[in-house]
MIRO-581099 format. One line per 3 residues: number of its first residue (from 1); their letters; for each residue x, z, y of N, C-alpha, C, CB. Coordinates in steps of 0.05 Angstrom, whole numbers, plus 5000, padded with zeros to 4 digits. Each point is the difference from the previous one (the first is absolute). Glycine has a CB too. Layout:
REM residues N
NUM) a) X Z Y X Z Y X Z Y X Z Y ~ ... $
This chain:
REM residues 277
1) xxx) 6501 2991 2596 5019 4993 4978 5024 4988 5011 4963 4993 4968 ~ 5059 5012 5021 5026 4988 5007 5011 4981 4979 5010 5040 5027 ~ 5004 4940 4983 5010 4981 4981 5029 5000 4998 4961 4973 5008 $
4) xxx) 5051 5013 4972 5028 5002 4995 5017 4983 5018 4988 5010 4955 ~ 5032 4976 5033 5020 4988 5017 4992 4980 5020 5027 5007 4963 ~ 4955 4978 5032 4992 4978 5020 4973 4990 4992 5049 4986 5009 $
7) xxx) 4933 5007 5013 4975 4987 4994 5004 4973 4988 4980 5025 5036 ~ 5003 4966 4948 5003 4973 4987 4974 4991 4990 5045 5009 4986 ~ 4952 4965 5008 4978 4988 4988 5003 5002 4969 4994 4968 5040 $
10) xxx) 4985 5043 4947 5003 5003 4971 4990 4977 4986 4996 5048 5005 ~ 5020 4935 4981 4993 4976 4985 4993 5009 4972 5030 4971 5026 ~ 4945 5026 4967 4992 5009 4973 5000 4976 4981 4970 5037 5019 $
13) xxx) 5046 4967 4959 5004 4979 4979 4979 5002 4979 5050 5000 5008 ~ 4930 4983 4991 4978 5001 4982 5006 4982 4976 4968 5010 5038 ~ 5056 4979 4959 5007 4982 4978 5012 5014 4976 5007 4965 5033 $
16) xxx) 5000 5062 4972 5011 5017 4980 4987 5026 5001 5042 4978 5003 ~ 4955 5036 4974 4988 5026 4998 5015 5020 5017 4982 4989 4954 ~ 5006 5033 5055 5014 5022 5013 4992 5025 4984 5000 4978 5047 $
19) xxx) 5020 5039 4949 4993 5024 4986 4983 5018 5014 5041 4997 4980 ~ 4959 5002 5047 4983 5017 5017 4971 4990 4999 5039 5010 5030 ~ 4958 4964 4970 4973 4989 4999 4988 5002 4970 5012 4967 5039 $
22) xxx) 5005 5031 4942 4990 5004 4972 4990 5028 4998 5033 4966 4980 ~ 4982 5053 5029 4992 5029 5000 4974 5004 5014 5049 5015 5000 ~ 4947 4971 5023 4974 5000 5016 4978 4992 4982 5023 4989 5042 $
25) xxx) 4981 4987 4943 4978 4991 4983 4994 5020 4978 5013 4955 5010 ~ 5008 5056 4977 4996 5018 4979 4984 5026 5008 5043 4982 4982 ~ 4959 5025 5044 4986 5021 5010 4972 4995 5011 5043 5017 5010 $
28) xxx) 4949 4957 4987 4975 4989 5009 5000 4993 5029 4979 5027 4966 ~ 5044 4966 5046 5001 4991 5028 4994 4970 5002 5034 5037 5009 ~ 4966 4954 5015 4994 4970 5007 5022 4987 5014 4952 5011 5003 $
31) xxx) 5070 5003 5001 5023 4988 5015 5018 4987 4981 4998 5033 5035 ~ 4994 4944 4950 5015 4988 4979 4991 4972 4998 5007 5043 4975 ~ 5009 4941 5012 4993 4970 4997 4997 4993 4972 5025 4988 5041 $
34) xxx) 4968 4987 4952 4997 4992 4973 5024 5003 4984 4967 4969 5015 ~ 5056 5024 4998 5025 5002 4984 5006 5029 4993 5018 4959 5024 ~ 4973 5061 4991 5003 5028 4992 4981 5006 4978 5015 5013 5047 $
37) xxx) 4960 4979 4954 4981 5005 4980 5007 4986 4973 4967 5005 5036 ~ 5045 4972 4965 5009 4985 4977 5022 5017 4986 4988 4955 5021 ~ 5031 5054 4995 5021 5016 4989 4991 5027 4989 5030 4977 5031 $
40) xxx) 4949 5034 4981 4990 5025 4988 4987 4995 4974 4994 5020 5046 ~ 4991 4958 4950 4987 4993 4977 5020 4997 4978 4964 4978 5025 ~ 5059 5009 4981 5021 4999 4980 5013 5027 4992 5010 4954 5018 $
43) xxx) 4993 5063 5004 5011 5025 4995 4982 5018 4982 5023 4996 5044 ~ 4951 5001 4960 4980 5015 4983 5001 4991 4970 4971 5004 5042 ~ 5038 4972 4953 5001 4990 4974 5025 5015 4985 4979 4952 5017 $
46) xxx) 5042 5053 4998 5023 5013 4988 4995 5032 4999 5032 4961 5017 ~ 4957 5049 5005 4996 5029 5003 4971 5006 5009 5049 5006 5011 ~ 4933 4994 4970 4971 5002 5006 4992 5023 5018 4992 4978 4958 $
49) xxx) 5024 5044 5041 4992 5025 5015 5010 4998 5029 5003 5028 4958 ~ 5007 4950 5052 5013 4999 5025 4981 5009 5024 5028 4963 4981 ~ 4947 5029 5017 4982 5008 5022 4996 5030 5002 4977 4956 4993 $
52) xxx) 5019 5058 4983 4997 5028 4999 5027 5012 5009 4964 4999 4963 ~ 5058 4991 5030 5026 5011 5006 5003 4999 5032 5022 4984 4954 ~ 4969 4996 5059 5001 4997 5028 4984 5023 5014 5005 4951 4993 $
55) xxx) 4971 5054 4995 4983 5022 5012 5012 5027 4995 4960 4972 4992 ~ 5053 5032 4984 5014 5024 4994 5022 5006 5021 4990 4993 4950 ~ 5024 4985 5057 5021 5003 5018 4991 5007 5027 5025 4969 4973 $
58) xxx) 4954 5018 5036 4989 5005 5027 4991 5030 5001 4986 4950 5006 ~ 5001 5059 4973 4991 5028 4999 5024 5020 5003 4961 4986 4971 ~ 5060 5007 5015 5024 5016 5001 5012 5002 5028 5009 4986 4952 $
61) xxx) 4990 4991 5062 5011 4998 5028 4983 5021 5017 5015 4948 4995 ~ 4959 5052 5003 4984 5017 5015 5006 5029 4995 4966 4966 5001 ~ 5036 5040 4973 5006 5028 4990 5025 5009 5010 4977 4992 4961 $
64) xxx) 5046 4992 5037 5025 5008 5006 5005 5005 5030 5015 4976 4960 ~ 4972 5007 5056 5002 5004 5030 4986 5024 5007 5001 4951 5009 ~ 4975 5053 4979 4985 5024 5006 5015 5025 4992 4957 4975 4995 $
67) xxx) 5055 5024 4982 5017 5023 4990 5023 5007 5019 4988 4988 4953 ~ 5026 4991 5055 5023 5004 5017 4992 5011 5026 5022 4964 4978 ~ 4956 5027 5033 4990 5008 5027 4989 5029 4998 4989 4951 5011 $
70) xxx) 4995 5055 4969 4986 5026 4999 5020 5021 4989 4955 4978 4993 ~ 5058 5016 4985 5016 5020 4985 5028 5003 5010 4972 4991 4960 ~ 5041 4988 5051 5027 5001 5009 5001 4998 5030 5014 4980 4957 $
73) xxx) 4964 5015 5058 5001 4999 5029 5012 4976 5011 5002 5046 5000 ~ 5001 4932 4985 5013 4977 5009 4983 4984 5022 5024 4998 4954 ~ 4986 4996 5068 4985 4985 5021 5012 4974 5007 4986 5043 5017 $
76) xxx) 5034 4948 4967 5013 4975 5006 5002 4984 4974 5025 5020 5039 ~ 4966 4955 4960 4999 4984 4975 5013 4973 5006 4958 5023 4984 ~ 5060 4967 4999 5012 4976 5002 4994 4983 4974 5037 5021 5031 $
79) xxx) 4944 4961 4972 4988 4986 4977 5013 4972 4996 4957 5025 5008 ~ 5060 4974 4973 5014 4973 4994 4984 4981 4982 5043 5024 5005 ~ 4955 4952 5005 4983 4980 4986 4971 5009 4999 5041 4987 4973 $
82) xxx) 4948 5018 5051 4974 5011 5003 4977 4985 4990 5018 5019 5036 ~ 4983 4954 4966 4977 4983 4991 4979 4998 5019 5010 5012 4957 ~ 4970 4973 5035 4976 4994 5017 4985 5025 5005 4996 4953 4982 $
85) xxx) 4994 5051 5044 4981 5024 5005 4977 4999 4982 5013 5002 5047 ~ 4979 5021 4943 4976 5002 4984 4990 5029 5006 5016 4966 4962 ~ 4964 5044 5022 4989 5027 5004 5020 5021 4996 4958 4983 4986 $
88) xxx) 5040 5039 5029 5018 5023 4997 5030 4993 4999 4961 5022 4977 ~ 5046 4965 5044 5030 4993 5003 5015 5027 5006 4989 4951 5019 ~ 5038 5047 4981 5015 5025 5003 4993 5015 5026 5036 4978 4974 $
91) xxx) 4963 5007 5049 4995 5013 5024 4972 5013 5002 5032 4968 5021 ~ 4949 5020 4965 4972 5013 4999 5000 5026 4985 4980 4954 5001 ~ 5034 5045 4977 5001 5025 4983 5017 5021 5015 4998 4972 4956 $
94) xxx) 5024 5021 5054 5016 5020 5014 4988 5011 5024 5038 4978 4984 ~ 4950 5005 5033 4990 5008 5025 4973 5014 4998 5024 4961 5020 ~ 4963 5040 4957 4978 5017 4995 5008 5028 4998 4980 4965 4979 $
97) xxx) 5045 5039 5013 5012 5027 4995 5014 5008 5027 5007 4992 4948 ~ 5010 4991 5062 5015 5004 5024 4994 4979 5020 5036 5023 4975 ~ 4948 4983 5044 4990 4978 5019 5022 4983 5012 4963 5030 5011 $
100) xxx) 5059 4982 4993 5022 4987 5014 5023 4991 4980 4989 5029 5041 ~ 5005 4970 4934 5019 4990 4979 5009 4972 5007 4977 5029 4965 ~ 5048 4967 5033 5011 4973 5005 5006 4985 4974 5019 5018 5044 $
103) xxx) 4973 4956 4956 5004 4984 4977 5013 4973 5008 4960 5023 4978 ~ 5061 4969 5006 5012 4975 5007 4997 4983 4975 5034 5019 5034 ~ 4955 4957 4969 4996 4981 4978 5023 4980 5002 4950 5005 5000 $
106) xxx) 5064 4989 4979 5021 4981 4999 4991 4979 4979 5036 5035 5014 ~ 4963 4939 4997 4993 4977 4983 5009 4975 5014 4961 5025 4980 ~ 5043 4954 5004 5007 4973 5014 4984 4979 4989 5044 5012 5007 $
109) xxx) 4934 4995 4979 4978 4979 4991 4986 4992 5025 4993 5020 4953 ~ 5006 4953 5053 4986 4991 5024 4970 5008 5002 5032 4963 5000 ~ 4954 5036 4978 4971 5008 5002 4999 5030 5004 4985 4961 4969 $
112) xxx) 5029 5055 5019 5001 5029 5005 5004 5003 5031 5020 5011 4952 ~ 4999 4978 5060 5007 5004 5027 4977 4990 5017 5050 4997 4989 ~ 4938 4981 5005 4979 4988 5016 4976 5019 5002 5016 4954 4986 $
115) xxx) 4977 5056 4990 4976 5020 4998 5008 5026 5013 4984 4979 4957 ~ 5039 5030 5041 5008 5026 5012 4997 4998 5030 5033 5009 4962 ~ 4972 4969 5051 4997 4997 5027 4972 5007 5010 5035 4966 4997 $
118) xxx) 4945 5027 4988 4972 5005 5007 4990 5027 4991 4993 4952 4997 ~ 5016 5055 4978 4988 5023 4986 5011 5025 5015 4997 4976 4953 ~ 5028 5025 5054 5014 5023 5008 5004 5003 5031 5021 4999 4955 $
121) xxx) 4968 4981 5060 5009 4996 5028 4993 5024 5018 4993 4951 4993 ~ 4987 5065 5000 4991 5021 5016 5010 5028 4993 4960 4973 5006 ~ 5059 5027 4974 5010 5027 4989 5028 5003 5012 4972 4997 4955 $
124) xxx) 5031 5020 5064 5028 5004 5012 5018 5017 4983 4980 4996 5045 ~ 5011 5014 4933 5018 5015 4983 5008 4985 4975 4981 5041 5018 ~ 5014 4933 4984 5006 4981 4977 5017 4978 5011 4958 5011 4976 $
127) xxx) 5064 4983 5008 5019 4979 5006 5002 4981 4978 5025 5030 5029 ~ 4979 4945 4976 5003 4978 4980 5026 4986 5005 4950 4993 4998 ~ 5067 5005 4983 5025 4987 5003 5002 4976 4983 5021 5044 5010 $
130) xxx) 4987 4933 5002 5002 4974 4986 5029 5000 4990 4964 4973 5030 ~ 5041 5038 4947 5027 5001 4988 4998 5001 4969 5017 5023 5042 ~ 5003 4966 4945 5003 5004 4971 5007 5028 4997 5014 4954 4990 $
133) xxx) 4975 5060 4990 5004 5029 4996 5030 5005 4993 4951 5005 4984 ~ 5064 4976 5007 5028 5004 4992 5017 5003 5025 4992 4974 4958 ~ 4998 5019 5065 5017 5003 5026 4997 5027 5010 4994 4953 5012 $
136) xxx) 5018 5066 4974 4995 5029 5007 5012 5007 5027 5000 5011 4952 ~ 5023 4979 5055 5012 5007 5026 4982 4988 5023 5049 5001 4980 ~ 4940 4975 5018 4982 4991 5020 4976 5015 5002 5017 4957 4993 $
139) xxx) 4972 5051 4984 4975 5016 5001 5004 5026 5014 4985 4979 4959 ~ 5038 5033 5035 5008 5026 5013 5002 4997 5032 5028 5012 4956 ~ 4984 4965 5052 5004 4996 5029 4972 4993 5011 5050 4984 4995 $
142) xxx) 4932 5001 4992 4975 4993 5011 4981 5023 5004 5006 4957 4979 ~ 4999 5064 5006 4982 5025 5000 5013 5022 5015 4981 4988 4958 ~ 5041 5009 5053 5016 5022 5013 4984 5012 5024 5044 4977 4987 $
145) xxx) 4941 5008 5027 4983 5010 5023 4970 5008 4992 5029 4971 5030 ~ 4966 5025 4944 4973 5004 4991 4997 5024 4983 4993 4953 5003 ~ 5024 5048 4975 5002 5023 4982 5021 5020 5010 4987 4971 4960 $
148) xxx) 5010 5054 5034 5019 5021 5006 5018 5003 4977 4968 5024 5030 ~ 5057 4964 4970 5016 5000 4978 5015 5027 4995 5003 4952 5007 ~ 4990 5069 5008 5010 5026 4995 4981 5017 4984 5026 4996 5041 $
151) xxx) 4949 4993 4955 4979 5014 4986 4993 4984 4974 4982 5020 5045 ~ 5005 4996 4935 4996 4987 4973 4982 4974 5004 5004 5047 4976 ~ 5003 4934 5006 4987 4974 4998 4993 4995 4970 5025 4982 5043 $
154) xxx) 4952 5007 4951 4993 4992 4973 5005 4970 4999 4965 5037 4993 ~ 5055 4953 4991 5005 4972 4996 4984 4991 4975 5046 5004 5022 ~ 4936 4977 4981 4984 4992 4977 5011 4972 4990 4958 5028 5019 $
157) xxx) 5045 4970 4955 5007 4975 4986 4979 4999 4977 5052 5000 5012 ~ 4923 4995 4995 4977 5001 4980 4995 4971 4992 4978 5043 5022 ~ 5028 4952 4952 4994 4974 4986 5013 4977 5017 4955 5019 4980 $
160) xxx) 5071 4984 5026 5012 4978 5015 5028 4993 4988 4975 5015 5044 ~ 5037 5004 4942 5028 4996 4991 5002 4979 4978 5011 5048 5012 ~ 4966 4947 4973 5000 4978 4982 5002 4972 5014 4972 5030 4969 $
163) xxx) 5023 4969 5056 5003 4976 5015 5029 4994 5009 4955 5008 5015 ~ 5062 5010 4978 5029 4998 5008 5017 4994 4975 4992 5034 5040 ~ 5023 4946 4960 5018 4992 4978 5024 5019 4996 4987 4953 5008 $
166) xxx) 5025 5049 4969 5024 5015 4996 5023 4983 5013 4981 5022 4956 ~ 5037 4992 5058 5023 4987 5012 5025 5016 4996 4970 4979 5033 ~ 5052 5011 4978 5026 5016 4998 5006 5012 5027 5017 4971 4964 $
169) xxx) 4964 5027 5056 5007 5010 5027 4979 5020 5009 5023 4957 5011 ~ 4975 5048 5015 4984 5020 5012 4971 4993 4999 5038 5011 5028 ~ 4955 4965 4964 4971 4992 5000 4989 5006 4971 5008 4962 5036 $
172) xxx) 5007 5048 4947 4990 5010 4973 4979 5021 5004 5044 4990 4978 ~ 4935 5013 5007 4982 5021 5004 5011 5029 4999 4968 4968 4981 ~ 5050 5038 5001 5011 5026 4999 5019 5005 5025 4997 4999 4949 $
175) xxx) 5016 4981 5059 5018 5002 5024 4982 5004 5024 5036 4971 4980 ~ 4941 5015 5022 4981 5004 5022 4990 5028 5002 4987 4954 4995 ~ 5005 5058 4981 4991 5028 5000 5022 5019 5010 4969 4989 4961 $
178) xxx) 5055 5006 5032 5022 5018 5007 5006 4997 5031 5020 4995 4952 ~ 4977 4981 5058 5005 4994 5028 4980 5015 5017 5017 4955 4989 ~ 4957 5042 5003 4979 5015 5016 5002 5030 4997 4969 4962 4994 $
181) xxx) 5037 5047 4982 5004 5029 4996 5023 5010 5018 4983 4996 4952 ~ 5038 4990 5052 5022 5009 5013 4992 5001 5031 5031 4980 4963 ~ 4950 5007 5046 4993 4999 5029 4979 5021 5005 5011 4952 5004 $
184) xxx) 4973 5058 4975 4978 5018 5007 5010 5027 5007 4971 4976 4969 ~ 5016 5039 5051 5008 5026 5006 4992 5021 4979 4996 4986 5047 ~ 5013 5038 4957 4995 5023 4983 4970 5003 4998 5043 5024 5014 $
187) xxx) 4946 4982 4962 4974 5006 4994 4982 4975 4995 5008 5040 5027 ~ 5005 4938 4972 4986 4975 4996 4993 4995 4971 5023 4982 5039 ~ 4959 4999 4955 4991 4994 4973 5000 4970 4997 4972 5042 4997 $
190) xxx) 5032 4949 4978 4997 4972 4993 4979 4997 4977 5048 4990 5014 ~ 4933 4991 4990 4982 4995 4978 5008 4971 4989 4961 5029 5022 ~ 5044 4971 4953 5009 4976 4986 4982 4996 4975 5049 5005 5019 $
193) xxx) 4942 4971 4977 4987 4993 4977 4999 4968 4998 4973 5044 5002 ~ 5028 4947 4973 4998 4970 4997 4987 4995 4972 5044 4990 5030 ~ 4953 4984 4967 4988 4991 4974 5019 5000 4978 4971 4973 5024 $
196) xxx) 5022 5041 4954 5017 5000 4976 4984 4994 4975 5032 5032 5023 ~ 4983 4961 4956 4986 4994 4975 5021 5004 4977 4968 4966 5023 ~ 5021 5045 4955 5018 5004 4976 4998 4973 4985 4992 5053 4997 $
199) xxx) 4991 4930 5010 4996 4974 4984 5017 4978 5012 4952 5013 4988 ~ 5068 4978 4997 5019 4980 5011 4984 4973 5006 5039 5021 4974 ~ 4941 4974 5010 4986 4974 5006 4986 5002 5026 4994 4990 4952 $
202) xxx) 4994 5034 5055 4987 5003 5028 5021 4999 5021 4963 5028 4981 ~ 5058 4986 5015 5021 5001 5021 5010 4973 5006 5013 5044 4986 ~ 4994 4941 4994 5012 4973 5004 4979 4981 5009 5034 5007 4964 $
205) xxx) 4941 4995 5026 4980 4980 5007 4991 5003 5029 4985 4999 4952 ~ 5009 5027 5057 4993 5006 5027 5022 4991 5020 4973 5039 4983 ~ 5053 4969 5010 5021 4994 5018 5003 4970 5002 5024 5044 4989 $
208) xxx) 4974 4941 4991 5003 4970 5001 4976 4988 5017 5024 5001 4952 ~ 4953 5010 5042 4977 4988 5015 5002 5006 5030 4971 5006 4960 ~ 5036 5018 5048 5001 5007 5027 5022 4987 5016 4980 5041 4987 $
211) xxx) 5042 4955 4999 5021 4985 5013 4992 4971 5006 5033 5030 4976 ~ 4955 4957 5004 4990 4972 5003 4977 5001 5023 5011 4987 4949 ~ 4971 5030 5049 4977 4999 5018 5009 5006 5029 4968 5014 4962 $
214) xxx) 5051 5004 5042 5007 5007 5027 5023 4985 5011 4984 5043 4991 ~ 5026 4936 4995 5024 4987 5008 5025 5016 5000 4972 4973 5026 ~ 5030 5043 4953 5022 5018 4994 5001 5023 5019 5026 4963 4982 $
217) xxx) 4952 5046 5030 4999 5023 5017 4991 5024 4984 4991 4972 5039 ~ 5024 5036 4941 4992 5020 4980 5024 5010 4986 4956 4978 4994 ~ 5042 5047 4997 5022 5012 4985 4997 5002 4971 5007 5025 5039 $
220) xxx) 4983 4997 4950 4998 5003 4971 4982 5024 4993 5045 4980 4995 ~ 4939 5016 4986 4987 5022 4986 5021 5016 4985 4956 4974 4997 ~ 5044 5053 5006 5023 5015 4988 4990 5019 4980 5027 4996 5042 $
223) xxx) 4990 5020 4946 4993 5022 4982 5003 5027 5014 5014 4971 4960 ~ 4972 5050 5031 5001 5024 5014 5027 5012 5005 4957 5007 4982 ~ 5062 4991 4999 5025 5010 5003 5016 4987 5023 4997 5011 4952 $
226) xxx) 4997 4963 5054 5013 4987 5022 4991 5011 5025 5005 4961 4974 ~ 4968 5045 5028 4988 5011 5024 5010 5029 5005 4961 4971 4993 ~ 5042 5043 4985 5009 5029 5000 5028 5001 5016 4976 5011 4953 $
229) xxx) 5041 4970 5043 5026 4998 5013 4998 4999 5031 5018 4976 4959 ~ 4960 5015 5051 4997 4997 5029 4998 5030 5011 4974 4952 4997 ~ 5020 5067 4987 4997 5026 5010 5028 5017 4998 4949 4996 4987 $
232) xxx) 5072 4989 5005 5025 5016 4995 5010 5016 5025 5012 4964 4966 ~ 4981 5025 5058 5010 5014 5023 4979 5018 5012 5030 4964 5009 ~ 4947 5040 4976 4978 5017 5010 4993 5023 4981 4983 4960 5023 $
235) xxx) 5003 5060 4987 4992 5022 4983 4970 4993 4993 5035 5036 5021 ~ 4959 4958 4955 4973 4992 4991 4980 5023 5005 5019 4970 4965 ~ 4959 5025 5047 4981 5021 5003 4986 5006 4972 4993 4986 5050 $
238) xxx) 5011 5038 4943 4990 5012 4973 4983 5023 5004 5040 4985 4977 ~ 4935 5016 5010 4986 4978 4988 4990 4980 5021 4987 5030 4962 ~ 5005 4947 5030 4998 4989 4974 5022 4984 4988 4955 5000 5011 $
241) xxx) 5068 4997 5006 5022 4984 4990 4993 4969 5004 5013 5037 4966 ~ 5001 4948 5017 4996 4971 5001 4981 4993 4979 5045 4992 5018 ~ 4933 4994 4989 4977 4996 4983 4987 4974 5005 4994 5049 4998 $
244) xxx) 4988 4943 4985 4979 4980 5007 4985 5012 5024 4995 4981 4952 ~ 5002 5002 5069 4989 5011 5024 4972 5012 4998 5028 4967 5022 ~ 4957 5026 4957 4974 5013 4996 5002 5029 4994 4983 4956 4984 $
247) xxx) 5042 5054 5007 5004 5027 4993 5013 5016 5024 5005 4986 4952 ~ 4999 5001 5070 5013 5013 5023 4979 5015 5015 5035 4964 5004 ~ 4962 5062 4992 4979 5017 5014 4973 4985 5004 5039 5025 5023 $
250) xxx) 4949 4968 4954 4975 4984 5000 4977 5017 5012 5016 4972 4959 ~ 4965 5013 5055 4976 5015 5012 4981 5006 4977 5005 4977 5046 ~ 4995 5010 4933 4984 5004 4977 5015 4996 4974 4961 4985 5027 $
253) xxx) 5028 5026 4951 5017 4998 4975 5006 4971 4993 4979 5042 4984 ~ 5047 4952 5011 5008 4972 4993 4989 4994 4972 5042 5004 5028 ~ 4958 4969 4965 4986 4992 4975 5018 5009 4977 4978 4959 5021 $
256) xxx) 5009 5046 4956 5016 5007 4975 5018 4978 4991 4964 5029 4987 ~ 5053 4977 4995 5021 4981 4993 4988 4973 4989 5031 5040 4991 ~ 4948 4964 4994 4987 4976 4988 4987 4980 5019 4994 5028 4962 $
259) xxx) 5002 4983 5063 4987 4983 5021 5019 4990 5022 4959 5026 4991 ~ 5066 4979 5006 5020 4994 5020 5009 4970 4997 5016 5050 5000 ~ 4995 4941 5023 5011 4972 5000 5023 4999 4981 4986 4993 5048 $
262) xxx) 5018 4986 4937 5019 4997 4980 5022 4977 5007 4964 5018 4967 ~ 5028 4964 5050 5017 4979 5006 5022 5006 5019 4963 4972 4990 ~ 5029 5039 5034 5019 5010 5018 4987 5021 5018 5025 4957 4997 $
265) xxx) 4991 5058 5017 4991 5023 5017 5017 5001 5026 4986 5027 4959 ~ 5004 4988 5059 5015 5004 5025 5013 5031 4996 4965 4967 5032 ~ 5060 5034 4970 5015 5023 4990 5018 5010 5021 4998 4982 4953 $
268) xxx) 5003 5043 5052 5019 5012 5021 4990 5028 5008 5011 4953 5017 ~ 4998 5054 5007 4992 5026 5010 5011 5005 5029 4999 5017 4952 ~ 5008 5008 5055 5010 5008 5026 5027 5014 4996 4953 5004 5019 $
271) xxx) 5065 4989 4998 5026 5016 5000 5006 5011 5028 5017 4971 4963 ~ 4995 5052 5038 5007 5013 5025 5030 4992 5006 4966 5040 4992 ~ 5038 4952 5032 5029 4993 5007 5017 5026 4999 4985 4961 5031 $
274) xxx) 5037 5035 4957 5018 5024 4997 5015 5007 5027 5006 4988 4950 ~ 4999 5036 5054 5011 5009 5025 5029 4994 5000 4965 5035 5005 ~ 5049 4965 4972 5027 4992 4999 5002 4976 4981 5015 5048 5010 $
277) x) 5001 4933 4996 5002 4975 4985 5029 4996 4991 4962 4979 5026 $
């Protein structure tokens, strides 16, 4: 495994919740603290389906990586905000199909980086970069000798854009997507999904809770139309289009309408980078 800009000691802050550690707990992991579990308990009071939603999202990640590797022949993956290692990570799914598939994980959460050092140390086709995902030029430079930027790359933004606030500059989620799209070579894909809700009470309640719990390291729960605009520079893969991720090429029939989550969902899809911009 190769690392990013410089080696460093990762100082883990256990006084505030971390979105990555909360997600770990929701998936049944053990790499979390009491502050994360407390925040999750409060989150479940606002949005009771959150634990199932996390599992739906993880299943989608497996399916979409498998689809891109098998159906589109993608052998390079750039995973933004990758989170804590768990079962069936991107490199495991991709490398089962293409043994030499290369995967870059981008994250700046100290616990994610600390565990990645151990978990991925013996995989020469996997790289971990200690950078904020919004530093697109630095990520491009750090991967220049690892990824082949003349060949297709799948850039993943799976359940991370809600962690980024709206701004007036290049760090805005939509601007971030455009910047990455502009860098990607011909034949590349972008996977984009985030937490959305039609319920204003859920959107505002979760956003307020997460901002307080993470010491303002959070963005916003959005509405589907806002996420749809992230695809303005991309050709959406049809079918299935932009959907609740449980409907994105499911391995088994998705639940009927009356059994679906009603408080919030993970929503998005896959876009192909346009050859002319």
